[in-house]
C-alpha positions as YAML, in Angstrom:
chain: A
units: angstrom
residues:
- id: 1
  name: MET
  ca: [189.59, -95.82, -0.51]
- id: 2
  name: PRO
  ca: [187.27, -98.15, -2.64]
- id: 3
  name: GLU
  ca: [185.09, -100.54, -1.46]
- id: 4
  name: LEU
  ca: [182.63, -103.21, -3.01]
- id: 5
  name: VAL
  ca: [178.88, -102.19, -2.20]
- id: 6
  name: LEU
  ca: [175.45, -103.37, -3.25]
- id: 7
  name: PRO
  ca: [174.53, -101.16, -6.27]
- id: 8
  name: THR
  ca: [173.98, -98.14, -5.16]
- id: 9
  name: THR
  ca: [171.87, -94.59, -6.97]
- id: 10
  name: SER
  ca: [174.76, -92.17, -5.24]
- id: 11
  name: VAL
  ca: [177.17, -93.13, -8.13]
- id: 12
  name: ARG
  ca: [174.58, -92.72, -11.19]
- id: 13
  name: GLU
  ca: [176.56, -89.82, -12.75]
- id: 14
  name: SER
  ca: [179.72, -91.08, -12.88]
- id: 15
  name: PHE
  ca: [178.06, -94.84, -13.59]
- id: 16
  name: LEU
  ca: [176.57, -92.90, -16.85]
- id: 17
  name: GLU
  ca: [180.30, -91.53, -17.75]
- id: 18
  name: ALA
  ca: [181.74, -94.78, -17.23]
- id: 19
  name: MET
  ca: [179.03, -96.36, -19.46]
- id: 20
  name: ASP
  ca: [179.92, -93.67, -22.21]
- id: 21
  name: GLU
  ca: [183.64, -94.96, -21.85]
- id: 22
  name: PHE
  ca: [182.21, -98.60, -22.28]
- id: 23
  name: VAL
  ca: [180.28, -97.50, -24.99]
- id: 24
  name: ALA
  ca: [183.36, -95.57, -27.00]
- id: 25
  name: GLU
  ca: [185.58, -98.61, -26.42]
- id: 26
  name: GLY
  ca: [183.42, -101.23, -28.45]
- id: 27
  name: ALA
  ca: [182.78, -102.82, -25.04]
- id: 28
  name: ASP
  ca: [180.97, -106.52, -25.37]
- id: 29
  name: ASN
  ca: [180.04, -109.82, -24.32]
- id: 30
  name: THR
  ca: [180.30, -108.63, -20.31]
- id: 31
  name: GLN
  ca: [177.30, -108.13, -18.30]
- id: 32
  name: THR
  ca: [178.53, -104.28, -18.94]
- id: 33
  name: ALA
  ca: [178.27, -104.13, -23.12]
- id: 34
  name: ALA
  ca: [174.77, -106.10, -21.84]
- id: 35
  name: TRP
  ca: [173.19, -103.37, -19.26]
- id: 36
  name: ILE
  ca: [174.13, -100.73, -22.17]
- id: 37
  name: GLU
  ca: [172.61, -102.28, -24.88]
- id: 38
  name: HIS
  ca: [168.95, -103.13, -23.29]
- id: 39
  name: ARG
  ca: [168.80, -100.00, -21.13]
- id: 40
  name: ALA
  ca: [171.48, -97.35, -21.74]
- id: 41
  name: PRO
  ca: [169.14, -94.23, -23.04]
- id: 42
  name: ALA
  ca: [166.68, -94.56, -20.45]
- id: 43
  name: TRP
  ca: [169.62, -94.34, -17.43]
- id: 44
  name: LYS
  ca: [169.77, -90.66, -17.83]
- id: 45
  name: ASP
  ca: [166.15, -90.75, -15.87]
- id: 46
  name: PRO
  ca: [166.58, -91.25, -12.22]
- id: 47
  name: THR
  ca: [163.89, -92.92, -11.80]
- id: 48
  name: VAL
  ca: [164.81, -95.65, -13.87]
- id: 49
  name: PHE
  ca: [167.97, -95.73, -13.33]
- id: 50
  name: GLU
  ca: [166.70, -96.83, -9.89]
- id: 51
  name: GLU
  ca: [164.58, -98.97, -10.95]
- id: 52
  name: PHE
  ca: [167.90, -100.41, -12.72]
- id: 53
  name: VAL
  ca: [169.23, -100.59, -9.60]
- id: 54
  name: ALA
  ca: [166.39, -102.21, -7.86]
- id: 55
  name: ALA
  ca: [166.49, -104.85, -10.79]
- id: 56
  name: VAL
  ca: [170.39, -105.90, -10.50]
- id: 57
  name: ARG
  ca: [169.86, -106.08, -6.51]
- id: 58
  name: ALA
  ca: [167.25, -108.45, -6.72]
- id: 59
  name: ASP
  ca: [169.00, -110.63, -9.79]
- id: 60
  name: ALA
  ca: [170.46, -111.87, -6.24]
- id: 61
  name: LEU
  ca: [167.29, -113.58, -4.92]
- id: 62
  name: ASP
  ca: [166.67, -117.38, -6.24]
- id: 63
  name: ASP
  ca: [162.67, -115.85, -7.08]
- id: 64
  name: THR
  ca: [163.53, -113.47, -9.26]
- id: 65
  name: PRO
  ca: [162.42, -114.30, -12.32]
- id: 66
  name: ARG
  ca: [165.72, -114.21, -14.98]
- id: 67
  name: PRO
  ca: [165.87, -115.54, -18.63]
- id: 68
  name: GLU
  ca: [166.23, -119.37, -18.53]
- id: 69
  name: ARG
  ca: [170.16, -119.95, -18.89]
- id: 70
  name: HIS
  ca: [170.88, -117.44, -15.83]
- id: 71
  name: VAL
  ca: [171.47, -118.18, -12.30]
- id: 72
  name: PRO
  ca: [170.93, -116.06, -9.44]
- id: 73
  name: CYS
  ca: [174.01, -113.57, -9.86]
- id: 74
  name: THR
  ca: [175.23, -111.10, -6.44]
- id: 75
  name: THR
  ca: [176.44, -107.80, -8.68]
- id: 76
  name: LEU
  ca: [178.40, -105.28, -6.64]
- id: 77
  name: TRP
  ca: [179.83, -102.11, -7.70]
- id: 78
  name: TRP
  ca: [183.76, -100.98, -6.98]
- id: 79
  name: VAL
  ca: [183.61, -97.44, -6.10]
- id: 80
  name: GLU
  ca: [185.64, -94.72, -4.03]
- id: 81
  name: GLY
  ca: [182.84, -91.72, -2.92]
- id: 82
  name: GLU
  ca: [180.49, -90.83, -5.60]
- id: 83
  name: ASP
  ca: [182.96, -92.46, -8.50]
- id: 84
  name: TYR
  ca: [181.90, -95.81, -9.70]
- id: 85
  name: LEU
  ca: [185.02, -97.79, -11.03]
- id: 86
  name: GLY
  ca: [183.39, -100.84, -12.01]
- id: 87
  name: ARG
  ca: [181.45, -103.83, -11.29]
- id: 88
  name: LEU
  ca: [182.20, -107.52, -10.28]
- id: 89
  name: ALA
  ca: [179.36, -110.35, -10.60]
- id: 90
  name: ILE
  ca: [179.36, -114.06, -8.06]
- id: 91
  name: ARG
  ca: [176.93, -116.28, -9.76]
- id: 92
  name: HIS
  ca: [175.85, -118.44, -6.95]
- id: 93
  name: ARG
  ca: [175.88, -121.87, -9.22]
- id: 94
  name: LEU
  ca: [177.42, -123.08, -12.06]
- id: 95
  name: ASN
  ca: [175.62, -124.33, -15.39]
- id: 96
  name: GLU
  ca: [176.66, -125.90, -18.04]
- id: 97
  name: PHE
  ca: [178.07, -122.45, -20.24]
- id: 98
  name: LEU
  ca: [179.24, -120.97, -16.62]
- id: 99
  name: LEU
  ca: [181.28, -124.43, -16.11]
- id: 100
  name: ASP
  ca: [182.72, -124.68, -19.35]
- id: 101
  name: VAL
  ca: [183.50, -120.48, -19.67]
- id: 102
  name: GLY
  ca: [181.77, -118.30, -17.73]
- id: 103
  name: GLY
  ca: [182.49, -118.91, -14.19]
- id: 104
  name: HIS
  ca: [181.77, -118.14, -10.89]
- id: 105
  name: VAL
  ca: [182.86, -114.68, -10.96]
- id: 106
  name: GLY
  ca: [183.09, -111.38, -13.51]
- id: 107
  name: TYR
  ca: [184.19, -107.94, -13.14]
- id: 108
  name: ASP
  ca: [185.34, -105.29, -15.93]
- id: 109
  name: VAL
  ca: [186.84, -101.75, -14.77]
- id: 110
  name: ARG
  ca: [185.89, -98.47, -16.24]
- id: 111
  name: PRO
  ca: [188.25, -97.44, -19.06]
- id: 112
  name: THR
  ca: [189.95, -94.54, -17.50]
- id: 113
  name: ARG
  ca: [190.33, -96.60, -14.12]
- id: 114
  name: ARG
  ca: [192.34, -99.45, -15.97]
- id: 115
  name: ARG
  ca: [196.01, -100.31, -14.62]
- id: 116
  name: GLU
  ca: [195.56, -98.92, -11.13]
- id: 117
  name: GLY
  ca: [195.38, -101.91, -9.49]
- id: 118
  name: HIS
  ca: [191.16, -101.99, -8.95]
- id: 119
  name: ALA
  ca: [190.76, -105.84, -10.59]
- id: 120
  name: THR
  ca: [193.10, -107.02, -8.22]
- id: 121
  name: ALA
  ca: [191.24, -105.74, -5.11]
- id: 122
  name: MET
  ca: [188.01, -106.27, -6.51]
- id: 123
  name: LEU
  ca: [188.39, -109.94, -6.85]
- id: 124
  name: ARG
  ca: [190.22, -109.93, -3.36]
- id: 125
  name: GLU
  ca: [187.52, -108.67, -1.97]
- id: 126
  name: ALA
  ca: [184.85, -110.27, -3.46]
- id: 127
  name: LEU
  ca: [186.27, -113.65, -2.07]
- id: 128
  name: PRO
  ca: [184.41, -113.56, 1.14]
- id: 129
  name: TRP
  ca: [181.41, -112.60, -0.40]
- id: 130
  name: ALA
  ca: [181.95, -115.62, -2.52]
- id: 131
  name: ARG
  ca: [182.46, -117.68, 0.29]
- id: 132
  name: ASP
  ca: [179.36, -116.43, 2.48]
- id: 133
  name: LEU
  ca: [177.46, -118.02, -0.83]
- id: 134
  name: GLY
  ca: [178.63, -121.13, -0.01]
- id: 135
  name: ILE
  ca: [181.07, -121.30, -3.37]
- id: 136
  name: ASP
  ca: [184.35, -122.66, -1.51]
- id: 137
  name: SER
  ca: [186.36, -122.48, -4.41]
- id: 138
  name: ALA
  ca: [185.63, -120.10, -7.55]
- id: 139
  name: LEU
  ca: [185.79, -120.33, -11.29]
- id: 140
  name: VAL
  ca: [187.37, -117.44, -12.47]
- id: 141
  name: THR
  ca: [187.79, -117.42, -16.65]
- id: 142
  name: CYS
  ca: [189.54, -115.38, -18.94]
- id: 143
  name: ASP
  ca: [190.44, -114.70, -22.20]
- id: 144
  name: ASP
  ca: [194.00, -117.30, -23.11]
- id: 145
  name: ASP
  ca: [195.59, -113.52, -24.37]
- id: 146
  name: ASN
  ca: [194.14, -111.40, -21.75]
- id: 147
  name: VAL
  ca: [197.88, -111.50, -19.75]
- id: 148
  name: GLY
  ca: [196.33, -108.47, -17.31]
- id: 149
  name: SER
  ca: [193.71, -110.52, -16.22]
- id: 150
  name: ILE
  ca: [195.74, -113.61, -15.91]
- id: 151
  name: ARG
  ca: [197.97, -111.77, -13.63]
- id: 152
  name: VAL
  ca: [194.74, -110.77, -11.35]
- id: 153
  name: ILE
  ca: [193.61, -114.10, -11.29]
- id: 154
  name: GLU
  ca: [197.15, -116.01, -10.80]
- id: 155
  name: SER
  ca: [197.79, -113.12, -7.84]
- id: 156
  name: ALA
  ca: [194.63, -114.03, -6.04]
- id: 157
  name: GLY
  ca: [195.72, -117.80, -5.57]
- id: 158
  name: GLY
  ca: [193.81, -119.23, -8.74]
- id: 159
  name: VAL
  ca: [195.13, -122.22, -10.09]
- id: 160
  name: LEU
  ca: [194.64, -123.02, -13.63]
- id: 161
  name: GLU
  ca: [192.15, -126.18, -14.52]
- id: 162
  name: ASP
  ca: [192.73, -125.53, -18.15]
- id: 163
  name: VAL
  ca: [191.70, -123.78, -21.24]
- id: 164
  name: ARG
  ca: [188.57, -124.03, -23.12]
- id: 165
  name: ARG
  ca: [187.45, -122.41, -26.01]
- id: 166
  name: ALA
  ca: [190.47, -119.43, -25.86]
- id: 167
  name: LYS
  ca: [189.69, -118.91, -22.56]
- id: 168
  name: ARG
  ca: [191.61, -119.57, -19.38]
- id: 169
  name: ARG
  ca: [190.02, -121.82, -16.24]
- id: 170
  name: TYR
  ca: [191.07, -121.10, -12.57]
- id: 171
  name: TRP
  ca: [190.02, -121.92, -9.62]
- id: 172
  name: VAL
  ca: [190.57, -119.41, -6.67]
- id: 173
  name: PRO
  ca: [190.06, -120.46, -3.18]
- id: 174
  name: THR
  ca: [187.23, -118.35, -0.85]
- id: 175
  name: THR
  ca: [188.66, -119.45, 2.12]
- id: 176
  name: PRO
  ca: [192.16, -117.13, 3.45]
...
């Protein structure tokens, strides 16, 4: 049964395969795409991958150095045993960009494992993590034409606030 876990080196081989799927798909404008752009070739070295995992985990800490517009972020991986299925990010607070279009939560599922209910399960399982971070209602956004994500967010109790720059903005309660 899949579960949300902190990033781990135990899924390295499957993670690398998933990143190849995202590259083949032409993924862009996601955290996964940024990881690929800046780090992918070096991941084949297990030591470099271990350092990457440590850096992703450290991004949740307030005192970790980060680019000016970034906020602390807890990244969780959706895994089943040693199989990497996707990732979900919980941004601890909202800056102007995140409040406008980015939201508290962002996620993606590896291309070959989509349409299996993983995004819905990931978002539901992430809500208690968000609550533990002090987020009472999480802002979750998606493209206005992304029917799959609209269903995922609404099934988690998301209430549409508005649409900005072709992004639907939902507030999802973090308490059951």
